[in-house]
Each structure stands twice: as structure tokens, then as C-alpha cells.
FIKOLZA-1660 file (N, C-alpha, C; in steps of 0.1 Angstrom, whole numbers, plus 5000, padded with zeros to 4 digits):
% residues 253
   i   px   py   pz ch aa at
   1 9101 7019 8835  A  X  N
   1 9106 7032 8835  A  X CA
   1 9123 7034 8836  A  X  C
   2 9127 7044 8831  A  X  N
   2 9143 7044 8831  A  X CA
   2 9144 7049 8846  A  X  C
   3 9158 7044 8853  A  X  N
   3 9159 7048 8866  A  X CA
   3 9170 7059 8865  A  X  C
   4 9166 7067 8876  A  X  N
   4 9174 7078 8878  A  X CA
   4 9185 7077 8888  A  X  C
   5 9196 7082 8883  A  X  N
   5 9209 7080 8892  A  X CA
   5 9207 7090 8903  A  X  C
   6 9209 7087 8916  A  X  N
   6 9212 7097 8928  A  X CA
   6 9224 7099 8932  A  X  C
   7 9230 7110 8935  A  X  N
   7 9244 7112 8939  A  X CA
   7 9245 7120 8952  A  X  C
   8 9232 7125 8957  A  X  N
   8 9232 7135 8969  A  X CA
   8 9218 7130 8976  A  X  C
   9 9223 7129 8990  A  X  N
   9 9212 7123 9000  A  X CA
   9 9203 7132 9003  A  X  C
  10 9205 7146 8998  A  X  N
  10 9195 7157 9000  A  X CA
  10 9184 7158 8988  A  X  C
  11 9187 7147 8980  A  X  N
  11 9179 7148 8968  A  X CA
  11 9163 7146 8971  A  X  C
  12 9154 7155 8968  A  X  N
  12 9140 7154 8971  A  X CA
  12 9134 7140 8969  A  X  C
  13 9139 7134 8957  A  X  N
  13 9131 7122 8953  A  X CA
  13 9132 7109 8961  A  X  C
  14 9143 7112 8971  A  X  N
  14 9145 7100 8981  A  X CA
  14 9142 7105 8995  A  X  C
  15 9133 7114 8999  A  X  N
  15 9133 7118 9011  A  X CA
  15 9126 7111 9023  A  X  C
  16 9117 7101 9013  A  X  N
  16 9107 7092 9021  A  X CA
  16 9117 7082 9028  A  X  C
  17 9130 7080 9024  A  X  N
  17 9139 7070 9028  A  X CA
  17 9145 7073 9037  A  X  C
  18 9146 7084 9043  A  X  N
  18 9155 7092 9052  A  X CA
  18 9150 7093 9065  A  X  C
  19 9136 7095 9067  A  X  N
  19 9128 7095 9079  A  X CA
  19 9131 7084 9089  A  X  C
  20 9131 7082 9102  A  X  N
  20 9131 7070 9110  A  X CA
  20 9121 7069 9117  A  X  C
  21 9110 7080 9114  A  X  N
  21 9098 7077 9122  A  X CA
  21 9084 7073 9113  A  X  C
  22 9075 7065 9116  A  X  N
  22 9066 7062 9111  A  X CA
  22 9053 7066 9109  A  X  C
  23 9054 7079 9115  A  X  N
  23 9041 7087 9116  A  X CA
  23 9036 7094 9101  A  X  C
  24 9047 7097 9095  A  X  N
  24 9044 7103 9081  A  X CA
  24 9042 7092 9071  A  X  C
  25 9048 7084 9073  A  X  N
  25 9043 7070 9065  A  X CA
  25 9030 7066 9066  A  X  C
  26 9027 7065 9079  A  X  N
  26 9011 7060 9083  A  X CA
  26 9001 7072 9077  A  X  C
  27 9006 7083 9078  A  X  N
  27 8996 7094 9078  A  X CA
  27 8995 7093 9059  A  X  C
  28 9004 7092 9052  A  X  N
  28 9003 7088 9036  A  X CA
  28 9002 7076 9033  A  X  C
  29 8998 7065 9041  A  X  N
  29 8996 7053 9039  A  X CA
  29 9006 7045 9026  A  X  C
  30 9018 7046 9033  A  X  N
  30 9030 7038 9026  A  X CA
  30 9038 7030 9039  A  X  C
  31 9047 7023 9034  A  X  N
  31 9054 7019 9043  A  X CA
  31 9069 7017 9036  A  X  C
  32 9081 7017 9047  A  X  N
  32 9095 7016 9040  A  X CA
  32 9101 7005 9045  A  X  C
  33 9104 6998 9034  A  X  N
  33 9113 6983 9039  A  X CA
  33 9125 6982 9030  A  X  C
  34 9133 6972 9035  A  X  N
  34 9146 6970 9028  A  X CA
  34 9150 6955 9029  A  X  C
  35 9158 6951 9019  A  X  N
  35 9165 6937 9018  A  X CA
  35 9157 6930 9006  A  X  C
  36 9165 6924 9000  A  X  N
  36 9159 6915 8990  A  X CA
  36 9148 6904 8993  A  X  C
  37 9150 6899 9004  A  X  N
  37 9139 6890 9008  A  X CA
  37 9124 6895 9009  A  X  C
  38 9125 6907 9018  A  X  N
  38 9111 6915 9017  A  X CA
  38 9107 6920 9006  A  X  C
  39 9116 6924 8994  A  X  N
  39 9113 6928 8984  A  X CA
  39 9104 6916 8975  A  X  C
  40 9109 6904 8976  A  X  N
  40 9104 6892 8969  A  X CA
  40 9090 6890 8974  A  X  C
  41 9091 6890 8990  A  X  N
  41 9078 6888 8998  A  X CA
  41 9065 6901 8990  A  X  C
  42 9069 6911 8992  A  X  N
  42 9062 6921 8984  A  X CA
  42 9058 6919 8968  A  X  C
  43 9065 6913 8961  A  X  N
  43 9062 6908 8949  A  X CA
  43 9050 6897 8947  A  X  C
  44 9049 6890 8956  A  X  N
  44 9041 6881 8960  A  X CA
  44 9029 6883 8970  A  X  C
  45 9028 6897 8972  A  X  N
  45 9016 6901 8978  A  X CA
  45 9006 6909 8973  A  X  C
  46 8997 6913 8977  A  X  N
  46 8985 6923 8971  A  X CA
  46 8991 6937 8972  A  X  C
  47 9002 6941 8976  A  X  N
  47 9006 6955 8980  A  X CA
  47 9014 6961 8969  A  X  C
  48 9011 6972 8964  A  X  N
  48 9016 6979 8951  A  X CA
  48 9031 6983 8955  A  X  C
  49 9043 6979 8950  A  X  N
  49 9054 6986 8951  A  X CA
  49 9055 7000 8944  A  X  C
  50 9056 7011 8952  A  X  N
  50 9056 7025 8946  A  X CA
  50 9070 7030 8944  A  X  C
  51 9080 7029 8948  A  X  N
  51 9091 7033 8947  A  X CA
  51 9105 7026 8951  A  X  C
  52 9116 7024 8943  A  X  N
  52 9126 7017 8948  A  X CA
  52 9140 7025 8945  A  X  C
  53 9147 7025 8956  A  X  N
  53 9160 7028 8957  A  X CA
  53 9171 7019 8960  A  X  C
  54 9178 7015 8949  A  X  N
  54 9188 7004 8949  A  X CA
  54 9201 7006 8943  A  X  C
  55 9210 6997 8944  A  X  N
  55 9222 6997 8937  A  X CA
  55 9221 6993 8924  A  X  C
  56 9230 6993 8916  A  X  N
  56 9227 6987 8901  A  X CA
  56 9227 6974 8899  A  X  C
  57 9232 6964 8911  A  X  N
  57 9233 6953 8909  A  X CA
  57 9219 6947 8912  A  X  C
  58 9212 6953 8920  A  X  N
  58 9199 6947 8924  A  X CA
  58 9188 6953 8911  A  X  C
  59 9192 6965 8908  A  X  N
  59 9181 6967 8895  A  X CA
  59 9182 6959 8883  A  X  C
  60 9193 6957 8880  A  X  N
  60 9198 6947 8868  A  X CA
  60 9191 6935 8871  A  X  C
  61 9190 6928 8881  A  X  N
  61 9187 6915 8886  A  X CA
  61 9170 6915 8885  A  X  C
  62 9164 6926 8889  A  X  N
  62 9148 6927 8889  A  X CA
  62 9144 6937 8878  A  X  C
  63 9152 6939 8867  A  X  N
  63 9146 6951 8858  A  X CA
  63 9132 6945 8852  A  X  C
  64 9130 6932 8850  A  X  N
  64 9117 6929 8845  A  X CA
  64 9104 6932 8854  A  X  C
  65 9109 6930 8867  A  X  N
  65 9099 6932 8878  A  X CA
  65 9096 6948 8881  A  X  C
  66 9106 6954 8878  A  X  N
  66 9106 6971 8881  A  X CA
  66 9101 6978 8870  A  X  C
  67 9097 6974 8858  A  X  N
  67 9094 6981 8845  A  X CA
  67 9083 6991 8849  A  X  C
  68 9074 6988 8858  A  X  N
  68 9063 7000 8858  A  X CA
  68 9064 7007 8873  A  X  C
  69 9077 7005 8878  A  X  N
  69 9080 7010 8892  A  X CA
  69 9092 7022 8890  A  X  C
  70 9085 7034 8897  A  X  N
  70 9098 7047 8898  A  X CA
  70 9108 7040 8905  A  X  C
  71 9118 7040 8898  A  X  N
  71 9133 7035 8904  A  X CA
  71 9143 7046 8903  A  X  C
  72 9151 7045 8915  A  X  N
  72 9167 7054 8915  A  X CA
  72 9175 7045 8918  A  X  C
  73 9189 7050 8915  A  X  N
  73 9200 7042 8917  A  X CA
  73 9207 7050 8924  A  X  C
  74 9217 7043 8933  A  X  N
  74 9226 7049 8942  A  X CA
  74 9237 7039 8943  A  X  C
  75 9248 7045 8948  A  X  N
  75 9260 7038 8952  A  X CA
  75 9259 7029 8965  A  X  C
  76 9264 7020 8969  A  X  N
  76 9263 7013 8982  A  X CA
  76 9268 7022 8992  A  X  C
  77 9276 7031 8991  A  X  N
  77 9282 7038 9000  A  X CA
  77 9269 7048 9004  A  X  C
  78 9263 7053 8994  A  X  N
  78 9251 7064 8996  A  X CA
  78 9240 7058 9005  A  X  C
  79 9238 7043 8999  A  X  N
  79 9226 7036 9006  A  X CA
  79 9231 7032 9021  A  X  C
  80 9242 7031 9023  A  X  N
  80 9247 7030 9038  A  X CA
  80 9245 7043 9046  A  X  C
  81 9250 7054 9038  A  X  N
  81 9247 7068 9045  A  X CA
  81 9231 7069 9048  A  X  C
  82 9222 7062 9039  A  X  N
  82 9209 7065 9042  A  X CA
  82 9204 7057 9052  A  X  C
  83 9206 7045 9053  A  X  N
  83 9202 7035 9063  A  X CA
  83 9209 7036 9076  A  X  C
  84 9221 7039 9075  A  X  N
  84 9229 7043 9090  A  X CA
  84 9237 7030 9092  A  X  C
  85 9236 7020 9084  A  X  N
  85 9244 7008 9085  A  X CA
  85 9246 7000 9071  A  X  C
  86 9255 6989 9071  A  X  N
  86 9259 6984 9059  A  X CA
  86 9250 6968 9055  A  X  C
  87 9238 6968 9061  A  X  N
  87 9230 6958 9059  A  X CA
  87 9217 6960 9052  A  X  C
  88 9217 6970 9041  A  X  N
  88 9206 6975 9034  A  X CA
  88 9204 6963 9022  A  X  C
  89 9211 6954 9020  A  X  N
  89 9210 6944 9010  A  X CA
  89 9208 6949 8995  A  X  C
  90 9214 6965 8994  A  X  N
  90 9213 6969 8979  A  X CA
  90 9201 6975 8977  A  X  C
  91 9188 6976 8985  A  X  N
  91 9175 6981 8981  A  X CA
  91 9169 6986 8991  A  X  C
  92 9161 6996 8988  A  X  N
  92 9152 7002 8996  A  X CA
  92 9138 7003 8991  A  X  C
  93 9126 7000 8995  A  X  N
  93 9113 7001 8989  A  X CA
  93 9103 7009 8995  A  X  C
  94 9096 7017 8986  A  X  N
  94 9086 7022 8991  A  X CA
  94 9073 7016 8988  A  X  C
  95 9062 7012 8998  A  X  N
  95 9051 7004 8990  A  X CA
  95 9039 7008 8997  A  X  C
  96 9028 7004 8991  A  X  N
  96 9014 7004 8997  A  X CA
  96 9013 7001 9013  A  X  C
  97 9007 7008 9018  A  X  N
  97 9007 7005 9034  A  X CA
  97 8996 6995 9035  A  X  C
  98 8997 6981 9042  A  X  N
  98 8984 6972 9044  A  X CA
  98 8975 6978 9052  A  X  C
  99 8962 6977 9051  A  X  N
  99 8951 6981 9057  A  X CA
  99 8947 6973 9070  A  X  C
 100 8946 6982 9081  A  X  N
 100 8941 6973 9092  A  X CA
 100 8929 6969 9090  A  X  C
 101 8925 6954 9097  A  X  N
 101 8912 6952 9096  A  X CA
 101 8902 6952 9109  A  X  C
 102 8890 6950 9107  A  X  N
 102 8880 6949 9117  A  X CA
 102 8885 6937 9123  A  X  C
 103 8879 6939 9137  A  X  N
 103 8881 6924 9145  A  X CA
 103 8873 6913 9140  A  X  C
 104 8860 6914 9134  A  X  N
 104 8854 6906 9129  A  X CA
 104 8860 6898 9118  A  X  C
 105 8870 6902 9111  A  X  N
 105 8876 6897 9100  A  X CA
 105 8888 6886 9106  A  X  C
 106 8891 6886 9117  A  X  N
 106 8903 6880 9122  A  X CA
 106 8897 6863 9123  A  X  C
 107 8908 6855 9123  A  X  N
 107 8904 6842 9123  A  X CA
 107 8902 6834 9137  A  X  C
 108 8902 6823 9137  A  X  N
 108 8899 6814 9152  A  X CA
 108 8911 6816 9161  A  X  C
 109 8924 6814 9156  A  X  N
 109 8934 6816 9164  A  X CA
 109 8941 6828 9161  A  X  C
 110 8942 6837 9172  A  X  N
 110 8947 6848 9172  A  X CA
 110 8958 6852 9183  A  X  C
 111 8969 6860 9179  A  X  N
 111 8979 6865 9186  A  X CA
 111 8977 6878 9189  A  X  C
 112 8980 6880 9202  A  X  N
 112 8977 6895 9209  A  X CA
 112 8990 6902 9213  A  X  C
 113 8995 6912 9211  A  X  N
 113 9005 6917 9216  A  X CA
 113 9003 6928 9225  A  X  C
 114 9007 6928 9237  A  X  N
 114 9002 6939 9250  A  X CA
 114 9015 6944 9251  A  X  C
 115 9019 6955 9247  A  X  N
 115 9030 6964 9253  A  X CA
 115 9044 6958 9247  A  X  C
 116 9045 6952 9236  A  X  N
 116 9057 6948 9231  A  X CA
 116 9063 6961 9223  A  X  C
 117 9073 6966 9227  A  X  N
 117 9078 6979 9223  A  X CA
 117 9090 6977 9213  A  X  C
 118 9097 6966 9213  A  X  N
 118 9110 6962 9206  A  X CA
 118 9105 6958 9192  A  X  C
 119 9111 6967 9182  A  X  N
 119 9108 6961 9167  A  X CA
 119 9114 6948 9163  A  X  C
 120 9126 6947 9172  A  X  N
 120 9130 6933 9168  A  X CA
 120 9123 6919 9176  A  X  C
 121 9115 6920 9187  A  X  N
 121 9108 6913 9191  A  X CA
 121 9094 6913 9184  A  X  C
 122 9091 6924 9180  A  X  N
 122 9077 6924 9172  A  X CA
 122 9078 6917 9158  A  X  C
 123 9089 6922 9151  A  X  N
 123 9092 6914 9139  A  X CA
 123 9095 6900 9139  A  X  C
 124 9101 6895 9150  A  X  N
 124 9104 6879 9153  A  X CA
 124 9092 6873 9156  A  X  C
 125 9084 6879 9163  A  X  N
 125 9070 6873 9167  A  X CA
 125 9062 6871 9155  A  X  C
 126 9061 6882 9146  A  X  N
 126 9054 6881 9132  A  X CA
 126 9058 6868 9126  A  X  C
 127 9072 6868 9125  A  X  N
 127 9078 6856 9116  A  X CA
 127 9072 6841 9123  A  X  C
 128 9072 6841 9138  A  X  N
 128 9068 6832 9142  A  X CA
 128 9054 6826 9139  A  X  C
 129 9045 6838 9137  A  X  N
 129 9032 6837 9134  A  X CA
 129 9031 6830 9120  A  X  C
 130 9037 6836 9111  A  X  N
 130 9034 6829 9098  A  X CA
 130 9042 6816 9097  A  X  C
 131 9051 6814 9105  A  X  N
 131 9060 6800 9106  A  X CA
 131 9047 6789 9112  A  X  C
 132 9039 6792 9119  A  X  N
 132 9031 6782 9125  A  X CA
 132 9016 6784 9122  A  X  C
 133 9013 6792 9109  A  X  N
 133 9000 6794 9103  A  X CA
 133 8992 6801 9112  A  X  C
 134 8995 6810 9120  A  X  N
 134 8987 6819 9127  A  X CA
 134 8986 6831 9120  A  X  C
 135 8974 6836 9113  A  X  N
 135 8975 6847 9104  A  X CA
 135 8969 6859 9109  A  X  C
 136 8964 6857 9124  A  X  N
 136 8956 6871 9126  A  X CA
 136 8965 6876 9138  A  X  C
 137 8966 6891 9140  A  X  N
 137 8973 6895 9149  A  X CA
 137 8965 6908 9155  A  X  C
 138 8966 6908 9168  A  X  N
 138 8962 6921 9174  A  X CA
 138 8971 6928 9181  A  X  C
 139 8973 6943 9177  A  X  N
 139 8982 6948 9186  A  X CA
 139 8978 6960 9194  A  X  C
 140 8981 6963 9206  A  X  N
 140 8974 6976 9214  A  X CA
 140 8981 6990 9212  A  X  C
 141 8977 6998 9217  A  X  N
 141 8982 7011 9216  A  X CA
 141 8996 7013 9223  A  X  C
 142 9000 7003 9231  A  X  N
 142 9014 7005 9235  A  X CA
 142 9026 6995 9229  A  X  C
 143 9021 6990 9219  A  X  N
 143 9028 6981 9211  A  X CA
 143 9035 6988 9199  A  X  C
 144 9046 6985 9194  A  X  N
 144 9049 6991 9184  A  X CA
 144 9042 6988 9170  A  X  C
 145 9044 6995 9159  A  X  N
 145 9036 6989 9148  A  X CA
 145 9044 6980 9141  A  X  C
 146 9038 6969 9137  A  X  N
 146 9047 6957 9129  A  X CA
 146 9049 6965 9115  A  X  C
 147 9046 6976 9112  A  X  N
 147 9051 6981 9099  A  X CA
 147 9061 6991 9099  A  X  C
 148 9068 6992 9109  A  X  N
 148 9080 6997 9110  A  X CA
 148 9090 6991 9101  A  X  C
 149 9100 6999 9096  A  X  N
 149 9111 6993 9084  A  X CA
 149 9116 6982 9093  A  X  C
 150 9123 6984 9107  A  X  N
 150 9129 6973 9113  A  X CA
 150 9121 6961 9116  A  X  C
 151 9106 6965 9120  A  X  N
 151 9099 6952 9123  A  X CA
 151 9097 6942 9110  A  X  C
 152 9094 6951 9097  A  X  N
 152 9092 6943 9084  A  X CA
 152 9104 6935 9081  A  X  C
 153 9116 6942 9082  A  X  N
 153 9129 6935 9080  A  X CA
 153 9129 6921 9089  A  X  C
 154 9130 6924 9103  A  X  N
 154 9129 6910 9111  A  X CA
 154 9123 6902 9106  A  X  C
 155 9108 6905 9104  A  X  N
 155 9098 6895 9098  A  X CA
 155 9100 6889 9087  A  X  C
 156 9112 6892 9082  A  X  N
 156 9116 6888 9067  A  X CA
 156 9103 6890 9056  A  X  C
 157 9096 6901 9059  A  X  N
 157 9083 6902 9049  A  X CA
 157 9072 6895 9054  A  X  C
 158 9073 6886 9065  A  X  N
 158 9059 6878 9067  A  X CA
 158 9047 6886 9072  A  X  C
 159 9051 6899 9076  A  X  N
 159 9037 6906 9081  A  X CA
 159 9029 6906 9067  A  X  C
 160 9033 6905 9056  A  X  N
 160 9023 6908 9044  A  X CA
 160 9015 6896 9044  A  X  C
 161 9013 6887 9052  A  X  N
 161 9007 6874 9050  A  X CA
 161 8997 6877 9061  A  X  C
 162 8998 6886 9071  A  X  N
 162 8990 6886 9085  A  X CA
 162 8979 6897 9083  A  X  C
 163 8967 6892 9088  A  X  N
 163 8957 6903 9091  A  X CA
 163 8959 6909 9104  A  X  C
 164 8959 6922 9103  A  X  N
 164 8963 6930 9117  A  X CA
 164 8952 6939 9120  A  X  C
 165 8947 6938 9135  A  X  N
 165 8939 6946 9140  A  X CA
 165 8946 6954 9151  A  X  C
 166 8943 6968 9149  A  X  N
 166 8948 6976 9163  A  X CA
 166 8938 6981 9169  A  X  C
 167 8939 6979 9184  A  X  N
 167 8931 6983 9193  A  X CA
 167 8933 6994 9204  A  X  C
 168 8928 7005 9206  A  X  N
 168 8931 7014 9219  A  X CA
 168 8924 7010 9229  A  X  C
 169 8916 6998 9232  A  X  N
 169 8910 6993 9243  A  X CA
 169 8911 6978 9243  A  X  C
 170 8924 6974 9249  A  X  N
 170 8927 6962 9248  A  X CA
 170 8914 6952 9257  A  X  C
 171 8910 6958 9266  A  X  N
 171 8903 6949 9277  A  X CA
 171 8889 6949 9269  A  X  C
 172 8884 6958 9261  A  X  N
 172 8871 6958 9257  A  X CA
 172 8872 6947 9244  A  X  C
 173 8883 6949 9237  A  X  N
 173 8886 6939 9224  A  X CA
 173 8884 6924 9230  A  X  C
 174 8892 6921 9241  A  X  N
 174 8893 6907 9244  A  X CA
 174 8879 6903 9248  A  X  C
 175 8872 6911 9257  A  X  N
 175 8855 6908 9261  A  X CA
 175 8851 6907 9249  A  X  C
 176 8850 6913 9236  A  X  N
 176 8844 6910 9224  A  X CA
 176 8846 6898 9219  A  X  C
 177 8858 6895 9220  A  X  N
 177 8865 6881 9215  A  X CA
 177 8858 6870 9226  A  X  C
 178 8857 6869 9237  A  X  N
 178 8852 6860 9245  A  X CA
 178 8835 6858 9243  A  X  C
 179 8831 6871 9239  A  X  N
 179 8816 6868 9234  A  X CA
 179 8814 6860 9220  A  X  C
 180 8824 6861 9212  A  X  N
 180 8824 6854 9202  A  X CA
 180 8830 6841 9200  A  X  C
 181 8832 6834 9214  A  X  N
 181 8836 6823 9215  A  X CA
 181 8851 6819 9217  A  X  C
 182 8857 6830 9216  A  X  N
 182 8873 6829 9216  A  X CA
 182 8876 6826 9231  A  X  C
 183 8887 6817 9236  A  X  N
 183 8891 6816 9249  A  X CA
 183 8903 6826 9249  A  X  C
 184 8901 6834 9260  A  X  N
 184 8913 6845 9260  A  X CA
 184 8924 6839 9270  A  X  C
 185 8938 6839 9266  A  X  N
 185 8947 6833 9273  A  X CA
 185 8957 6838 9275  A  X  C
 186 8962 6844 9286  A  X  N
 186 8973 6850 9289  A  X CA
 186 8987 6842 9291  A  X  C
 187 8998 6851 9291  A  X  N
 187 9010 6841 9291  A  X CA
 187 9019 6847 9304  A  X  C
 188 9022 6840 9315  A  X  N
 188 9029 6850 9326  A  X CA
 188 9035 6838 9335  A  X  C
 189 9050 6840 9338  A  X  N
 189 9056 6829 9346  A  X CA
 189 9053 6832 9362  A  X  C
 190 9041 6827 9366  A  X  N
 190 9037 6828 9379  A  X CA
 190 9032 6815 9385  A  X  C
 191 9029 6815 9398  A  X  N
 191 9028 6801 9404  A  X CA
 191 9015 6796 9401  A  X  C
 192 9005 6802 9399  A  X  N
 192 8992 6799 9397  A  X CA
 192 8988 6796 9381  A  X  C
 193 8999 6799 9374  A  X  N
 193 8996 6798 9357  A  X CA
 193 8996 6780 9356  A  X  C
 194 8990 6776 9344  A  X  N
 194 8989 6764 9340  A  X CA
 194 9003 6762 9332  A  X  C
 195 9011 6752 9336  A  X  N
 195 9021 6748 9327  A  X CA
 195 9017 6743 9312  A  X  C
 196 9025 6747 9304  A  X  N
 196 9019 6746 9287  A  X CA
 196 9017 6731 9284  A  X  C
 197 9027 6723 9290  A  X  N
 197 9023 6711 9284  A  X CA
 197 9010 6704 9292  A  X  C
 198 9003 6709 9301  A  X  N
 198 8992 6704 9305  A  X CA
 198 8980 6713 9298  A  X  C
 199 8983 6719 9290  A  X  N
 199 8969 6729 9283  A  X CA
 199 8966 6723 9270  A  X  C
 200 8954 6721 9270  A  X  N
 200 8950 6717 9256  A  X CA
 200 8943 6726 9247  A  X  C
 201 8948 6733 9237  A  X  N
 201 8941 6743 9231  A  X CA
 201 8928 6743 9225  A  X  C
 202 8919 6752 9228  A  X  N
 202 8906 6753 9221  A  X CA
 202 8907 6755 9207  A  X  C
 203 8897 6754 9198  A  X  N
 203 8896 6758 9184  A  X CA
 203 8898 6773 9182  A  X  C
 204 8891 6781 9191  A  X  N
 204 8893 6795 9190  A  X CA
 204 8899 6800 9204  A  X  C
 205 8907 6807 9200  A  X  N
 205 8917 6812 9211  A  X CA
 205 8926 6825 9207  A  X  C
 206 8924 6834 9217  A  X  N
 206 8934 6848 9218  A  X CA
 206 8946 6846 9227  A  X  C
 207 8956 6844 9220  A  X  N
 207 8969 6840 9231  A  X CA
 207 8975 6854 9230  A  X  C
 208 8978 6860 9244  A  X  N
 208 8982 6871 9245  A  X CA
 208 8999 6872 9251  A  X  C
 209 9007 6878 9244  A  X  N
 209 9021 6879 9247  A  X CA
 209 9024 6893 9253  A  X  C
 210 9030 6897 9264  A  X  N
 210 9031 6907 9270  A  X CA
 210 9047 6912 9271  A  X  C
 211 9050 6923 9276  A  X  N
 211 9063 6931 9274  A  X CA
 211 9071 6923 9285  A  X  C
 212 9085 6924 9280  A  X  N
 212 9094 6916 9288  A  X CA
 212 9096 6920 9302  A  X  C
 213 9096 6935 9303  A  X  N
 213 9099 6944 9316  A  X CA
 213 9089 6944 9322  A  X  C
 214 9076 6945 9319  A  X  N
 214 9064 6946 9328  A  X CA
 214 9055 6935 9326  A  X  C
 215 9054 6924 9317  A  X  N
 215 9046 6915 9314  A  X CA
 215 9032 6920 9312  A  X  C
 216 9022 6913 9311  A  X  N
 216 9007 6916 9308  A  X CA
 216 9002 6923 9317  A  X  C
 217 8995 6933 9313  A  X  N
 217 8988 6944 9322  A  X CA
 217 8978 6933 9331  A  X  C
 218 8976 6940 9343  A  X  N
 218 8969 6934 9356  A  X CA
 218 8954 6931 9350  A  X  C
 219 8948 6943 9342  A  X  N
 219 8933 6942 9340  A  X CA
 219 8935 6931 9328  A  X  C
 220 8943 6929 9320  A  X  N
 220 8940 6920 9311  A  X CA
 220 8943 6905 9315  A  X  C
 221 8952 6903 9327  A  X  N
 221 8951 6890 9334  A  X CA
 221 8939 6889 9339  A  X  C
 222 8932 6898 9346  A  X  N
 222 8920 6895 9355  A  X CA
 222 8909 6891 9345  A  X  C
 223 8906 6894 9333  A  X  N
 223 8898 6888 9325  A  X CA
 223 8899 6879 9316  A  X  C
 224 8912 6872 9317  A  X  N
 224 8920 6860 9310  A  X CA
 224 8910 6846 9317  A  X  C
 225 8906 6837 9306  A  X  N
 225 8900 6827 9307  A  X CA
 225 8912 6817 9314  A  X  C
 226 8925 6819 9310  A  X  N
 226 8936 6810 9315  A  X CA
 226 8949 6817 9315  A  X  C
 227 8955 6813 9324  A  X  N
 227 8971 6819 9323  A  X CA
 227 8981 6806 9322  A  X  C
 228 8989 6809 9311  A  X  N
 228 8998 6796 9309  A  X CA
 228 9013 6803 9311  A  X  C
 229 9021 6792 9316  A  X  N
 229 9034 6795 9318  A  X CA
 229 9043 6783 9310  A  X  C
 230 9054 6788 9306  A  X  N
 230 9066 6777 9301  A  X CA
 230 9074 6775 9314  A  X  C
 231 9077 6764 9318  A  X  N
 231 9084 6759 9330  A  X CA
 231 9099 6762 9324  A  X  C
 232 9105 6769 9333  A  X  N
 232 9121 6771 9328  A  X CA
 232 9129 6771 9343  A  X  C
 233 9142 6769 9340  A  X  N
 233 9149 6770 9352  A  X CA
 233 9146 6784 9360  A  X  C
 234 9143 6781 9373  A  X  N
 234 9138 6794 9381  A  X CA
 234 9150 6803 9382  A  X  C
 235 9163 6803 9381  A  X  N
 235 9172 6812 9379  A  X CA
 235 9172 6821 9366  A  X  C
 236 9165 6815 9356  A  X  N
 236 9164 6822 9345  A  X CA
 236 9150 6832 9346  A  X  C
 237 9139 6828 9353  A  X  N
 237 9129 6836 9353  A  X CA
 237 9120 6836 9342  A  X  C
 238 9124 6840 9331  A  X  N
 238 9119 6840 9317  A  X CA
 238 9122 6838 9309  A  X  C
 239 9116 6836 9297  A  X  N
 239 9123 6837 9283  A  X CA
 239 9120 6848 9275  A  X  C
 240 9129 6853 9265  A  X  N
 240 9126 6863 9256  A  X CA
 240 9109 6863 9251  A  X  C
 241 9106 6873 9250  A  X  N
 241 9090 6875 9244  A  X CA
 241 9089 6867 9230  A  X  C
 242 9100 6868 9221  A  X  N
 242 9098 6862 9207  A  X CA
 242 9100 6848 9210  A  X  C
 243 9111 6844 9218  A  X  N
 243 9111 6829 9220  A  X CA
 243 9100 6822 9224  A  X  C
 244 9094 6830 9236  A  X  N
 244 9083 6823 9241  A  X CA
 244 9072 6824 9234  A  X  C
 245 9070 6831 9224  A  X  N
 245 9060 6832 9214  A  X CA
 245 9060 6820 9205  A  X  C
 246 9073 6814 9201  A  X  N
 246 9075 6804 9193  A  X CA
 246 9070 6791 9198  A  X  C
 247 9074 6791 9211  A  X  N
 247 9070 6777 9217  A  X CA
 247 9055 6775 9220  A  X  C
 248 9050 6785 9224  A  X  N
 248 9035 6788 9225  A  X CA
 248 9029 6785 9211  A  X  C
 249 9031 6793 9202  A  X  N
 249 9025 6791 9189  A  X CA
 249 9027 6778 9184  A  X  C
 250 9039 6772 9184  A  X  N
 250 9041 6756 9179  A  X CA
 250 9031 6749 9186  A  X  C
 251 9028 6749 9201  A  X  N
 251 9020 6742 9209  A  X CA
 251 9005 6744 9202  A  X  C
 252 9000 6758 9199  A  X  N
 252 8986 6759 9194  A  X CA
 252 8985 6754 9181  A  X  C
 253 8995 6753 9171  A  X  N
 253 8994 6749 9158  A  X CA
 253 8993 6735 9157  A  X  C
% end
């Protein structure tokens, strides 16, 4: 398809790229993402690229890959105006939204997010999962969607390699996993927790990472089979959620 040049931010052809909220994208089953790295991950994923808004340099580089895609060209200045910052890397992409999977389709090693509200933390945790070959992720209703533009960008597109299950009742979901043979393991820096160095991971495990502000919910801690901690300087108290996840996932892998 021949690209169409856009010179006005109000052009209706690019309205999807202007919204900051994921509600409409979720309802219409698409995602918005940015950066060349994420674009390349999409090319190697099963998800269809629906529309591209880029500068001419990016389009010329990927002309052959974009032959069947609806493309629009814009200046770097306009792209910056749309994104609100100068780190768009020359491209915005609208793509098919990955489908959430049933619980039974997840693997033996699962990472669970309980109240992770920071897109940066979520994206970094997803990248850590992919880095340590953990391909199953559960997010609860208090966590941010890993398909937000910012999450996808921070994950460098590695979210496309994960199976994601969303739960509105985390306690019930964890009990179902226990019934299927998974050991439910929470993470918390508390006195009665097991030091990570003393823990031998089972073959089937659901590891829970909680929010930095409030930690894992008490009702989740109560049903956990184990509670682990990373021993750190007491004056530090605890590590960032994404940093902690990397240490835990490295040990599990």
C-alpha cells in the first residue's frame, strides 16, 4: 500500500495513536506500541500489524515488510507531539491484541502479579520473565495491563512471547493452581520468610510478586505454601519489584 502523509494531529486516520487510555483499545481488540525493537518483535510474532504511523526514514527501511499494512507518514515533530516526548524512535504501531488464555493453558512455572500498578515495573518484569524462560504470567484485577503502550515498550516487545491469564479472584485462582500441583510461593521481606538461598524450587510453582507500596495481600499470603525473601541491608528494607523479580526468576530458572 502507498503511504499517506499526515500533517495535522487532528487527522482521523491517526486517532488511535492519540489516546492515553487502554479501554478503547481493549474493547476493539488492538494494542498501540512504539519503537523499532517492538516492531521487530511483532514481525516475528503471530500478531497482525494493522496500521503504522512513522517517519520516512523508518518507512524506507521497512518498505518490504509494510507492503500489506496501512501506513501513514509524519514528521518527527508531529510524532513527538502525538507521543508527548522525543523517544518514539520514528514509529507508532497499531496491532492485533493478544488474547488472554485460560488458566489450564499456562505452564509449570508461572509468575503472578498482585497489585503491580507501575507500567515501568510491569514491563520490566515481563522482560525478566522472557529473559529467564518463564512464559506464563497471571495478572490480577489490581495490576496494570501488560498490553499498555508503556508496558510493551519497557518489555521491549517480549510480552508477545508470554501467555497471559487475567483473574478477578486471585485467591481462587491460586487455590486452583494448588489443586493442579503447583506450589504457591509469595515473596515478602518479613522475619518468618525463607531466605531465597535456602529454597529449592519445585517443578511446578506459582511465584507471586506484590506491589512495592503495600506488598502482597494478606489473604494471598495466608494461602501461600511458602514465603520467600531476599536478604538485603536492613536499612534498605526491600528492593524494587522488578529488580526482585529478576533475582527470584534467575533462581527458579
